[in-house]
Every structure is written in C-alpha cells, then in structure tokens.
N, C-alpha and C positions, 0 to 999 in steps of 0.2 A: 504494500500500500504506500503510495507516494504521499509525502507530507509537503504541503505548500507553505512556504515561508515568505514573509515580506519584510523589507528593510525600510528604514526611514526615507532613504532615497527613492525607493519604489513608490512611496505614497506622497512624494513631493515635499518632504520635510515639513509637514504641517506643524503649526505651533499652537493651535487651539483644539480642544476636544470637540468632537462633533461627529456627524454622519456625513461621509463623503462618497461620491460616486467614482468608481474606478472601472477599469476594463472588465474585471471579474464580478462586479456587482457593487452593492452598497457596503461600506465598511464603517463601523462605529469605532472611533478612537477615543480613549479616555484620557484624563489628565495623568493618570498613573502610567499609561503607555508612553506618553510624551516625556514624562520624567525619566523613564528608563532610557529612552533615546537620548535625552540630554546628557545623561551620565555615561551612556555607552552608545555613541552614535552609529556604530556598526552592528548593533544587536539585530538579530533576525527573529521575528515573532512567528509562531505557528498561526496560520490563518484557519479560523474555525467557522463553520457554517452555523447559522442560527437554527436551532432545532424547531423553533416555532414559526418557521417560514410561512408567510402568507403568499400564495402564488401570484397575487395581484401586484405585489411590491417588487418582485424580482428576487435575486439572490442577496441575502443579508449575511454579513460576516462580522466577526469581532476578533480581537487578538487574544491568543492564548499564551502558552509557555514561550519563553524566549531563550535564545542562546547569545551570550554576549560576545563570543568570538567564533562566529559561524565558519570562518575559513581557516581556523587554527587546526593543526594536526593534533589528534588526541594524544595525551601523554598518560602513561600508566605507571603507578608506583606500587611497589610491593613492600609489605611491612613484615 
C-alpha cells in the first residue's frame, strides 16, 4: 500500500490554517501542522482521506503523522 506524503513546498508554504484546494482535493491544514513546518521545514506529512467524505464536496484530506527528515537514510543502533 502506497502512502502519500506532502511537504510544505507541495502545499505552497501556507502560513494560515484553513481549507485549501489542491490537485488531489481539499486539504485542511491546522495551526499545529504549520508549527511543525516552521520548526522542520522539510517535514513530510502523511496525507489522510476524511472518513466522513460527502461525495458532493469532493475529496477531503487532512495531515497525519509526519517525518521530519523524509530523505534521510535510516540509521540503526544496537544496545
């Protein structure tokens, strides 16, 4: 299963919480989402579909878990 992720750049570096139209549908961005991007500008959020989708409004999404270093290679430590 593919996981779609979005970055601040992909959503136009929005600075205000709100509901925005993008190529994939409507995206609700919260103040908390923006705060994460302000601290970690390269963070990538998981794009989540709204489970209460009303077919008349189109695709609705919000942001879920995020990765602060999406392009970093994983490092493993053993103890």
